[in-house]
C-alpha positions, 0 to 999 in steps of 0.5 A, a space after each residue: 524436480 530438483 531444479 524446480 525445488 532449488 528455483 522455488 527456494 531461491 524465490 522464497 529467499 528473495 521474497 523473504 528479503 522484501 519489505 511488506 510494501 514491496 511484497 504487496 506491490 509485487 502482489 498487485 502484479 501477481 498475474 505477470 509472475 510465473 506459477 512458481 513465483 506466484 506460489 512463493 509470493 502467496 506463501 510469503 504474504 500468508 506467512 506475514 499475514 499480509 492481504 492484497 486489497 482487491 483492485 478496484 475497477 477504474 471509476 468511469 470518467 465523467 466528462 463535464 460540459 463547460 456549463 456544468 464545470 462553471 456551475 460546479 466552480 461557482 458552487 464550490 467557491 461558496 460551498 458550506 464548510 461541511 462540504 469542503 475538505 482542505 488538504 496540505 498539497 495537491 497530491 492529497 486533494 487528488 487522492 481524496 478526489 479519486 477516493 470519492 469518485 470511486 465511491 460514486 460521489 461527485 466532487 471537484 478539486 479547487 487548487 489553492 488560491 483559486 480566487 484572488 485573495 484566497 489563502 486556503 490550500 487545495 480542497 475538495 468540495 462535494 454536494 450537501 447530500 454527499 457531505 456526510 458520506 464523503 467525511 466518512 470516506 476521507 476520515 479513514 486512515 490513508 491507504 498504503 497505496 496513497 502513502 509516499 513510497 520511501 526512497 530507501 528500501 526497508 532493511 532486513 536483519 538476518 537472525 543470529 544463530 541461537 547456538 553459536 551467535 553466528 551471523 552467517 545464516 541462511 533461510 532454508 524454508 519458509 513454510 509454515 515458518 522460517 527455517 534457518 541454518 547457521 553456516 558457522 556451526 550447522 545448527 538448524 532452527 525455526 524462527 518462532 522457536 527462538 527464545 527472546 533475548 532480553 
């Protein structure tokens, strides 16, 4: 149907204008999109080589008794250095805590200055048996979902026409590569085929 093709092309153009982070975020809620929107989104993700990380099952929340919490806090205050991971802010410590508990590592977060005279920042403490595994997990680069989201959307510059240099260009298709058309001269070109200008 012609209406479907037009709507699909509008979605392709829309998703093509999104930044990588926006596309990945939209992809996480893909089940909420129409079938056509899902296909257009999958095509744009594939074109950019972006992959959606499988959503982790929420970690089962363990409720500690007051006695267990007291024991853990007592241990945490005296824990060896290899079991303690310091962070600049509470957000970083919380992200680390959730990353560790998702890997079935028992951890506790101590906020900065939890004891009188303590000048350290927030930290996460694990048991000695989990220290090495925790260090490996926390040494990984910060996942995109833990990075702060920029207030400003990523800006996308439309390509200039290679024939006339015009700026009025339209994305005609994105499968398998972007096909552009110049409104000024009518030239049609594929994005990958544009020679690099030095």
